[in-house]
PyMOL Python script that loads the backbone (N, CA, C, O; Angstrom):
from pymol import cmd

cmd.read_pdbstr("""\
ATOM      1  N   UNK A   1     -23.492  75.010 -25.906  1.00  0.00           N
ATOM      2  CA  UNK A   1     -24.626  73.530 -26.811  1.00  0.00           C
ATOM      3  C   UNK A   1     -23.955  73.476 -28.414  1.00  0.00           C
ATOM      4  O   UNK A   1     -24.244  74.139 -29.409  1.00  0.00           O
ATOM      5  N   UNK A   2     -22.832  72.281 -28.184  1.00  0.00           N
ATOM      6  CA  UNK A   2     -22.705  72.041 -29.524  1.00  0.00           C
ATOM      7  C   UNK A   2     -23.344  72.246 -30.768  1.00  0.00           C
ATOM      8  O   UNK A   2     -24.439  72.793 -30.634  1.00  0.00           O
ATOM      9  N   UNK A   3     -23.104  72.051 -31.652  1.00  0.00           N
ATOM     10  CA  UNK A   3     -24.296  71.513 -33.027  1.00  0.00           C
ATOM     11  C   UNK A   3     -23.917  70.291 -33.789  1.00  0.00           C
ATOM     12  O   UNK A   3     -22.718  70.334 -34.067  1.00  0.00           O
ATOM     13  N   UNK A   4     -24.303  69.587 -34.076  1.00  0.00           N
ATOM     14  CA  UNK A   4     -23.934  68.239 -35.124  1.00  0.00           C
ATOM     15  C   UNK A   4     -23.241  68.900 -36.297  1.00  0.00           C
ATOM     16  O   UNK A   4     -23.861  69.774 -36.903  1.00  0.00           O
ATOM     17  N   UNK A   5     -22.019  68.572 -36.678  1.00  0.00           N
ATOM     18  CA  UNK A   5     -21.897  68.609 -38.314  1.00  0.00           C
ATOM     19  C   UNK A   5     -21.637  68.127 -38.866  1.00  0.00           C
ATOM     20  O   UNK A   5     -20.562  67.528 -38.905  1.00  0.00           O
ATOM     21  N   UNK A   6     -22.864  68.126 -39.920  1.00  0.00           N
ATOM     22  CA  UNK A   6     -22.986  67.364 -40.946  1.00  0.00           C
ATOM     23  C   UNK A   6     -22.016  66.982 -42.629  1.00  0.00           C
ATOM     24  O   UNK A   6     -21.789  65.997 -43.331  1.00  0.00           O
ATOM     25  N   UNK A   7     -21.697  68.465 -42.625  1.00  0.00           N
ATOM     26  CA  UNK A   7     -20.531  68.664 -43.935  1.00  0.00           C
ATOM     27  C   UNK A   7     -19.646  67.485 -43.555  1.00  0.00           C
ATOM     28  O   UNK A   7     -19.536  66.727 -42.592  1.00  0.00           O
ATOM     29  N   UNK A   8     -18.925  67.707 -45.014  1.00  0.00           N
ATOM     30  CA  UNK A   8     -17.808  66.266 -45.209  1.00  0.00           C
ATOM     31  C   UNK A   8     -16.421  66.842 -43.883  1.00  0.00           C
ATOM     32  O   UNK A   8     -16.490  68.070 -43.923  1.00  0.00           O
ATOM     33  N   UNK A   9     -16.027  66.701 -43.512  1.00  0.00           N
ATOM     34  CA  UNK A   9     -14.922  66.923 -42.675  1.00  0.00           C
ATOM     35  C   UNK A   9     -13.839  66.156 -42.615  1.00  0.00           C
ATOM     36  O   UNK A   9     -12.978  66.285 -41.744  1.00  0.00           O
ATOM     37  N   UNK A  10     -13.797  65.054 -43.809  1.00  0.00           N
ATOM     38  CA  UNK A  10     -13.074  64.698 -44.132  1.00  0.00           C
ATOM     39  C   UNK A  10     -11.868  64.761 -45.408  1.00  0.00           C
ATOM     40  O   UNK A  10     -11.923  64.780 -46.638  1.00  0.00           O
ATOM     41  N   UNK A  11     -10.717  64.783 -44.332  1.00  0.00           N
ATOM     42  CA  UNK A  11      -9.549  65.098 -45.926  1.00  0.00           C
ATOM     43  C   UNK A  11      -9.849  64.054 -47.082  1.00  0.00           C
ATOM     44  O   UNK A  11      -9.938  64.397 -48.261  1.00  0.00           O
ATOM     45  N   UNK A  12     -10.034  62.422 -46.528  1.00  0.00           N
ATOM     46  CA  UNK A  12      -9.902  61.524 -47.601  1.00  0.00           C
ATOM     47  C   UNK A  12     -11.186  60.869 -47.421  1.00  0.00           C
ATOM     48  O   UNK A  12     -11.062  59.651 -47.292  1.00  0.00           O
ATOM     49  N   UNK A  13     -12.244  61.246 -47.378  1.00  0.00           N
ATOM     50  CA  UNK A  13     -13.414  60.025 -47.555  1.00  0.00           C
ATOM     51  C   UNK A  13     -13.347  58.721 -48.017  1.00  0.00           C
ATOM     52  O   UNK A  13     -13.900  57.724 -47.553  1.00  0.00           O
ATOM     53  N   UNK A  14     -12.679  58.818 -48.893  1.00  0.00           N
ATOM     54  CA  UNK A  14     -12.832  57.083 -49.907  1.00  0.00           C
ATOM     55  C   UNK A  14     -11.196  56.401 -48.974  1.00  0.00           C
ATOM     56  O   UNK A  14     -11.069  55.200 -48.738  1.00  0.00           O
ATOM     57  N   UNK A  15     -10.310  57.272 -48.647  1.00  0.00           N
ATOM     58  CA  UNK A  15      -9.436  56.344 -47.397  1.00  0.00           C
ATOM     59  C   UNK A  15     -10.018  55.926 -46.355  1.00  0.00           C
ATOM     60  O   UNK A  15      -9.592  54.869 -45.888  1.00  0.00           O
ATOM     61  N   UNK A  16     -11.068  56.553 -45.722  1.00  0.00           N
ATOM     62  CA  UNK A  16     -11.771  56.344 -44.605  1.00  0.00           C
ATOM     63  C   UNK A  16     -12.749  55.279 -44.781  1.00  0.00           C
ATOM     64  O   UNK A  16     -13.011  54.435 -43.925  1.00  0.00           O
ATOM     65  N   UNK A  17     -13.312  55.371 -46.020  1.00  0.00           N
ATOM     66  CA  UNK A  17     -14.557  54.300 -46.451  1.00  0.00           C
ATOM     67  C   UNK A  17     -14.153  53.090 -46.432  1.00  0.00           C
ATOM     68  O   UNK A  17     -14.829  52.091 -46.185  1.00  0.00           O
ATOM     69  N   UNK A  18     -12.093  53.208 -46.918  1.00  0.00           N
ATOM     70  CA  UNK A  18     -11.318  51.796 -47.718  1.00  0.00           C
ATOM     71  C   UNK A  18     -10.804  51.575 -46.025  1.00  0.00           C
ATOM     72  O   UNK A  18     -10.463  50.404 -45.854  1.00  0.00           O
ATOM     73  N   UNK A  19     -10.726  52.100 -45.244  1.00  0.00           N
ATOM     74  CA  UNK A  19     -10.213  51.533 -43.581  1.00  0.00           C
ATOM     75  C   UNK A  19     -11.254  51.376 -42.724  1.00  0.00           C
ATOM     76  O   UNK A  19     -11.037  51.107 -41.542  1.00  0.00           O
ATOM     77  N   UNK A  20     -12.475  51.521 -43.197  1.00  0.00           N
ATOM     78  CA  UNK A  20     -13.343  50.889 -42.503  1.00  0.00           C
ATOM     79  C   UNK A  20     -13.743  49.710 -42.695  1.00  0.00           C
ATOM     80  O   UNK A  20     -13.945  48.893 -41.797  1.00  0.00           O
ATOM     81  N   UNK A  21     -13.894  49.518 -43.902  1.00  0.00           N
ATOM     82  CA  UNK A  21     -13.863  47.933 -45.024  1.00  0.00           C
ATOM     83  C   UNK A  21     -12.917  47.176 -44.443  1.00  0.00           C
ATOM     84  O   UNK A  21     -13.097  46.079 -43.915  1.00  0.00           O
ATOM     85  N   UNK A  22     -11.669  47.911 -44.566  1.00  0.00           N
ATOM     86  CA  UNK A  22     -10.299  47.133 -43.673  1.00  0.00           C
ATOM     87  C   UNK A  22     -10.759  46.234 -42.144  1.00  0.00           C
ATOM     88  O   UNK A  22     -10.601  45.082 -41.738  1.00  0.00           O
ATOM     89  N   UNK A  23     -11.278  47.257 -41.714  1.00  0.00           N
ATOM     90  CA  UNK A  23     -11.769  46.948 -40.329  1.00  0.00           C
ATOM     91  C   UNK A  23     -12.785  46.053 -40.248  1.00  0.00           C
ATOM     92  O   UNK A  23     -13.149  45.821 -39.095  1.00  0.00           O
ATOM     93  N   UNK A  24     -13.284  45.550 -41.004  1.00  0.00           N
ATOM     94  CA  UNK A  24     -14.222  44.765 -41.076  1.00  0.00           C
ATOM     95  C   UNK A  24     -14.388  43.187 -41.706  1.00  0.00           C
ATOM     96  O   UNK A  24     -15.318  42.382 -41.667  1.00  0.00           O
ATOM     97  N   UNK A  25     -13.000  43.147 -42.315  1.00  0.00           N
ATOM     98  CA  UNK A  25     -12.914  42.259 -43.259  1.00  0.00           C
ATOM     99  C   UNK A  25     -12.501  41.421 -42.439  1.00  0.00           C
ATOM    100  O   UNK A  25     -12.081  41.542 -41.289  1.00  0.00           O
ATOM    101  N   UNK A  26     -12.671  40.389 -43.229  1.00  0.00           N
ATOM    102  CA  UNK A  26     -12.929  38.773 -42.663  1.00  0.00           C
ATOM    103  C   UNK A  26     -13.585  38.472 -41.003  1.00  0.00           C
ATOM    104  O   UNK A  26     -13.209  37.576 -40.247  1.00  0.00           O
ATOM    105  N   UNK A  27     -14.252  39.116 -40.833  1.00  0.00           N
ATOM    106  CA  UNK A  27     -15.207  39.278 -39.323  1.00  0.00           C
ATOM    107  C   UNK A  27     -16.233  38.875 -39.513  1.00  0.00           C
ATOM    108  O   UNK A  27     -16.870  39.624 -40.253  1.00  0.00           O
ATOM    109  N   UNK A  28     -17.133  37.409 -38.989  1.00  0.00           N
ATOM    110  CA  UNK A  28     -18.496  37.104 -38.833  1.00  0.00           C
ATOM    111  C   UNK A  28     -19.378  38.674 -38.961  1.00  0.00           C
ATOM    112  O   UNK A  28     -18.953  39.828 -38.898  1.00  0.00           O
ATOM    113  N   UNK A  29     -20.449  38.254 -39.118  1.00  0.00           N
ATOM    114  CA  UNK A  29     -21.420  39.247 -38.520  1.00  0.00           C
ATOM    115  C   UNK A  29     -21.725  39.528 -37.422  1.00  0.00           C
ATOM    116  O   UNK A  29     -22.385  40.529 -37.143  1.00  0.00           O
ATOM    117  N   UNK A  30     -21.296  38.687 -36.591  1.00  0.00           N
ATOM    118  CA  UNK A  30     -21.087  38.985 -35.007  1.00  0.00           C
ATOM    119  C   UNK A  30     -19.841  39.926 -34.270  1.00  0.00           C
ATOM    120  O   UNK A  30     -19.814  40.704 -33.316  1.00  0.00           O
ATOM    121  N   UNK A  31     -19.194  39.597 -34.897  1.00  0.00           N
ATOM    122  CA  UNK A  31     -18.158  40.094 -35.111  1.00  0.00           C
ATOM    123  C   UNK A  31     -17.963  41.485 -35.723  1.00  0.00           C
ATOM    124  O   UNK A  31     -17.649  42.462 -35.044  1.00  0.00           O
ATOM    125  N   UNK A  32     -18.090  41.506 -36.543  1.00  0.00           N
ATOM    126  CA  UNK A  32     -18.421  43.134 -37.073  1.00  0.00           C
ATOM    127  C   UNK A  32     -19.275  44.023 -36.116  1.00  0.00           C
ATOM    128  O   UNK A  32     -18.945  45.074 -35.567  1.00  0.00           O
ATOM    129  N   UNK A  33     -20.757  43.168 -36.034  1.00  0.00           N
ATOM    130  CA  UNK A  33     -21.447  44.416 -35.128  1.00  0.00           C
ATOM    131  C   UNK A  33     -20.603  44.796 -34.172  1.00  0.00           C
ATOM    132  O   UNK A  33     -20.528  46.004 -33.943  1.00  0.00           O
ATOM    133  N   UNK A  34     -19.605  43.660 -33.234  1.00  0.00           N
ATOM    134  CA  UNK A  34     -19.360  44.166 -31.876  1.00  0.00           C
ATOM    135  C   UNK A  34     -18.449  45.238 -32.068  1.00  0.00           C
ATOM    136  O   UNK A  34     -18.288  46.055 -31.161  1.00  0.00           O
ATOM    137  N   UNK A  35     -17.634  45.361 -33.493  1.00  0.00           N
ATOM    138  CA  UNK A  35     -16.702  46.130 -33.570  1.00  0.00           C
ATOM    139  C   UNK A  35     -17.293  47.874 -34.150  1.00  0.00           C
ATOM    140  O   UNK A  35     -16.708  48.957 -34.127  1.00  0.00           O
ATOM    141  N   UNK A  36     -18.694  47.480 -34.636  1.00  0.00           N
ATOM    142  CA  UNK A  36     -19.110  48.747 -34.928  1.00  0.00           C
ATOM    143  C   UNK A  36     -19.650  49.186 -33.527  1.00  0.00           C
ATOM    144  O   UNK A  36     -19.591  50.384 -33.250  1.00  0.00           O
ATOM    145  N   UNK A  37     -20.245  48.179 -32.501  1.00  0.00           N
ATOM    146  CA  UNK A  37     -20.929  49.165 -31.377  1.00  0.00           C
ATOM    147  C   UNK A  37     -19.569  49.813 -30.632  1.00  0.00           C
ATOM    148  O   UNK A  37     -19.856  50.895 -30.119  1.00  0.00           O
ATOM    149  N   UNK A  38     -17.881  49.359 -30.399  1.00  0.00           N
ATOM    150  CA  UNK A  38     -16.984  50.034 -29.855  1.00  0.00           C
ATOM    151  C   UNK A  38     -16.639  50.853 -30.361  1.00  0.00           C
ATOM    152  O   UNK A  38     -15.896  51.700 -29.865  1.00  0.00           O
ATOM    153  N   UNK A  39     -17.160  50.861 -31.744  1.00  0.00           N
ATOM    154  CA  UNK A  39     -16.286  52.380 -32.661  1.00  0.00           C
ATOM    155  C   UNK A  39     -17.523  53.208 -32.003  1.00  0.00           C
ATOM    156  O   UNK A  39     -17.175  54.055 -31.181  1.00  0.00           O
ATOM    157  N   UNK A  40     -18.693  53.101 -32.208  1.00  0.00           N
ATOM    158  CA  UNK A  40     -19.629  54.050 -31.728  1.00  0.00           C
ATOM    159  C   UNK A  40     -19.656  54.163 -30.146  1.00  0.00           C
ATOM    160  O   UNK A  40     -20.328  55.071 -29.655  1.00  0.00           O
ATOM    161  N   UNK A  41     -19.051  53.402 -29.430  1.00  0.00           N
ATOM    162  CA  UNK A  41     -18.632  54.084 -27.922  1.00  0.00           C
ATOM    163  C   UNK A  41     -17.680  55.001 -28.140  1.00  0.00           C
ATOM    164  O   UNK A  41     -18.035  56.177 -28.049  1.00  0.00           O
ATOM    165  N   UNK A  42     -16.275  54.711 -28.471  1.00  0.00           N
ATOM    166  CA  UNK A  42     -15.163  54.836 -28.071  1.00  0.00           C
ATOM    167  C   UNK A  42     -15.431  56.795 -29.427  1.00  0.00           C
ATOM    168  O   UNK A  42     -14.812  57.798 -29.073  1.00  0.00           O
ATOM    169  N   UNK A  43     -16.221  56.854 -30.551  1.00  0.00           N
ATOM    170  CA  UNK A  43     -16.523  58.245 -30.984  1.00  0.00           C
ATOM    171  C   UNK A  43     -17.389  58.844 -30.216  1.00  0.00           C
ATOM    172  O   UNK A  43     -17.140  60.021 -29.957  1.00  0.00           O
ATOM    173  N   UNK A  44     -18.768  58.170 -29.574  1.00  0.00           N
ATOM    174  CA  UNK A  44     -19.182  59.132 -28.649  1.00  0.00           C
ATOM    175  C   UNK A  44     -18.649  59.331 -27.533  1.00  0.00           C
ATOM    176  O   UNK A  44     -18.964  60.222 -26.745  1.00  0.00           O
ATOM    177  N   UNK A  45     -17.934  58.640 -27.413  1.00  0.00           N
ATOM    178  CA  UNK A  45     -17.112  59.305 -25.886  1.00  0.00           C
ATOM    179  C   UNK A  45     -15.929  60.751 -26.046  1.00  0.00           C
ATOM    180  O   UNK A  45     -15.484  61.461 -25.144  1.00  0.00           O
ATOM    181  N   UNK A  46     -15.671  60.816 -27.541  1.00  0.00           N
ATOM    182  CA  UNK A  46     -14.759  61.661 -27.572  1.00  0.00           C
ATOM    183  C   UNK A  46     -15.553  62.748 -28.189  1.00  0.00           C
ATOM    184  O   UNK A  46     -14.871  63.765 -28.313  1.00  0.00           O
ATOM    185  N   UNK A  47     -16.939  62.889 -28.676  1.00  0.00           N
ATOM    186  CA  UNK A  47     -17.743  63.715 -29.217  1.00  0.00           C
ATOM    187  C   UNK A  47     -18.108  64.412 -27.236  1.00  0.00           C
ATOM    188  O   UNK A  47     -17.970  65.571 -26.845  1.00  0.00           O
ATOM    189  N   UNK A  48     -18.508  63.350 -26.524  1.00  0.00           N
ATOM    190  CA  UNK A  48     -18.985  64.086 -25.101  1.00  0.00           C
ATOM    191  C   UNK A  48     -20.157  64.828 -25.211  1.00  0.00           C
ATOM    192  O   UNK A  48     -20.704  65.081 -24.138  1.00  0.00           O
ATOM    193  N   UNK A  49     -20.558  65.143 -25.980  1.00  0.00           N
ATOM    194  CA  UNK A  49     -21.760  65.854 -25.910  1.00  0.00           C
ATOM    195  C   UNK A  49     -22.967  65.476 -26.452  1.00  0.00           C
ATOM    196  O   UNK A  49     -23.241  65.567 -27.649  1.00  0.00           O
ATOM    197  N   UNK A  50     -23.901  64.933 -25.342  1.00  0.00           N
ATOM    198  CA  UNK A  50     -24.930  64.418 -25.134  1.00  0.00           C
ATOM    199  C   UNK A  50     -26.489  65.122 -26.221  1.00  0.00           C
ATOM    200  O   UNK A  50     -27.445  64.533 -26.726  1.00  0.00           O
ATOM    201  N   UNK A  51     -26.205  66.153 -26.208  1.00  0.00           N
ATOM    202  CA  UNK A  51     -26.952  67.214 -27.415  1.00  0.00           C
ATOM    203  C   UNK A  51     -26.923  66.117 -28.752  1.00  0.00           C
ATOM    204  O   UNK A  51     -27.792  65.494 -29.361  1.00  0.00           O
ATOM    205  N   UNK A  52     -25.443  66.242 -28.855  1.00  0.00           N
ATOM    206  CA  UNK A  52     -24.897  66.287 -30.432  1.00  0.00           C
ATOM    207  C   UNK A  52     -25.017  64.763 -30.431  1.00  0.00           C
ATOM    208  O   UNK A  52     -25.384  64.328 -31.522  1.00  0.00           O
ATOM    209  N   UNK A  53     -24.854  64.060 -29.715  1.00  0.00           N
ATOM    210  CA  UNK A  53     -25.056  62.718 -29.855  1.00  0.00           C
ATOM    211  C   UNK A  53     -26.679  62.159 -30.189  1.00  0.00           C
ATOM    212  O   UNK A  53     -27.140  61.399 -31.040  1.00  0.00           O
ATOM    213  N   UNK A  54     -27.237  62.899 -29.132  1.00  0.00           N
ATOM    214  CA  UNK A  54     -29.063  62.685 -29.801  1.00  0.00           C
ATOM    215  C   UNK A  54     -29.053  62.946 -31.127  1.00  0.00           C
ATOM    216  O   UNK A  54     -29.505  62.121 -31.921  1.00  0.00           O
ATOM    217  N   UNK A  55     -28.541  64.117 -31.523  1.00  0.00           N
ATOM    218  CA  UNK A  55     -28.806  64.569 -32.900  1.00  0.00           C
ATOM    219  C   UNK A  55     -28.621  63.494 -33.894  1.00  0.00           C
ATOM    220  O   UNK A  55     -29.372  63.000 -34.734  1.00  0.00           O
ATOM    221  N   UNK A  56     -27.064  63.221 -33.455  1.00  0.00           N
ATOM    222  CA  UNK A  56     -26.742  62.416 -34.616  1.00  0.00           C
ATOM    223  C   UNK A  56     -27.689  60.827 -34.725  1.00  0.00           C
ATOM    224  O   UNK A  56     -28.117  60.258 -35.729  1.00  0.00           O
ATOM    225  N   UNK A  57     -27.776  60.468 -33.374  1.00  0.00           N
ATOM    226  CA  UNK A  57     -28.548  59.180 -33.558  1.00  0.00           C
ATOM    227  C   UNK A  57     -30.210  59.314 -34.334  1.00  0.00           C
ATOM    228  O   UNK A  57     -30.775  58.491 -35.054  1.00  0.00           O
ATOM    229  N   UNK A  58     -30.731  60.804 -33.815  1.00  0.00           N
ATOM    230  CA  UNK A  58     -31.812  60.713 -34.771  1.00  0.00           C
ATOM    231  C   UNK A  58     -31.760  60.137 -36.164  1.00  0.00           C
ATOM    232  O   UNK A  58     -32.304  59.167 -36.690  1.00  0.00           O
ATOM    233  N   UNK A  59     -30.431  61.602 -36.828  1.00  0.00           N
ATOM    234  CA  UNK A  59     -30.519  61.792 -38.036  1.00  0.00           C
ATOM    235  C   UNK A  59     -30.115  60.143 -38.338  1.00  0.00           C
ATOM    236  O   UNK A  59     -31.039  59.573 -38.918  1.00  0.00           O
ATOM    237  N   UNK A  60     -29.304  59.541 -38.152  1.00  0.00           N
ATOM    238  CA  UNK A  60     -29.140  57.913 -38.248  1.00  0.00           C
ATOM    239  C   UNK A  60     -30.285  57.242 -38.432  1.00  0.00           C
ATOM    240  O   UNK A  60     -30.162  56.326 -39.245  1.00  0.00           O
ATOM    241  N   UNK A  61     -31.346  57.365 -37.975  1.00  0.00           N
ATOM    242  CA  UNK A  61     -32.278  56.342 -37.496  1.00  0.00           C
ATOM    243  C   UNK A  61     -33.483  56.772 -38.726  1.00  0.00           C
ATOM    244  O   UNK A  61     -34.388  56.007 -39.061  1.00  0.00           O
ATOM    245  N   UNK A  62     -33.265  58.191 -39.315  1.00  0.00           N
ATOM    246  CA  UNK A  62     -33.822  58.060 -40.136  1.00  0.00           C
ATOM    247  C   UNK A  62     -33.718  57.343 -41.810  1.00  0.00           C
ATOM    248  O   UNK A  62     -32.798  57.136 -42.601  1.00  0.00           O
ATOM    249  N   UNK A  63     -35.501  57.075 -41.807  1.00  0.00           N
ATOM    250  CA  UNK A  63     -35.025  56.246 -43.286  1.00  0.00           C
ATOM    251  C   UNK A  63     -34.948  54.840 -43.523  1.00  0.00           C
ATOM    252  O   UNK A  63     -35.015  54.176 -44.558  1.00  0.00           O
ATOM    253  N   UNK A  64     -34.704  54.380 -41.658  1.00  0.00           N
ATOM    254  CA  UNK A  64     -33.957  52.809 -41.291  1.00  0.00           C
ATOM    255  C   UNK A  64     -35.727  52.287 -41.077  1.00  0.00           C
ATOM    256  O   UNK A  64     -35.995  51.126 -40.768  1.00  0.00           O
TER     257      UNK A  64
END
""", "prot")
cmd.dss("prot")
cmd.show_as("cartoon", "prot")
cmd.util.cbc("prot")
cmd.orient("prot")
């Protein structure tokens, strides 16, 4: 069983954030939500470990 890694592993977090913002630029709220959903599903497929995914969902939901 894998464990969710929450330490920063991005070589350049600012570049990632900029790319994420650019991905959503000029989209409606509905289109932006659709892009987010697709991105979550693509990355979940890449991770592939249900325990890790459930842990990530639990953490993401905290404080919302």
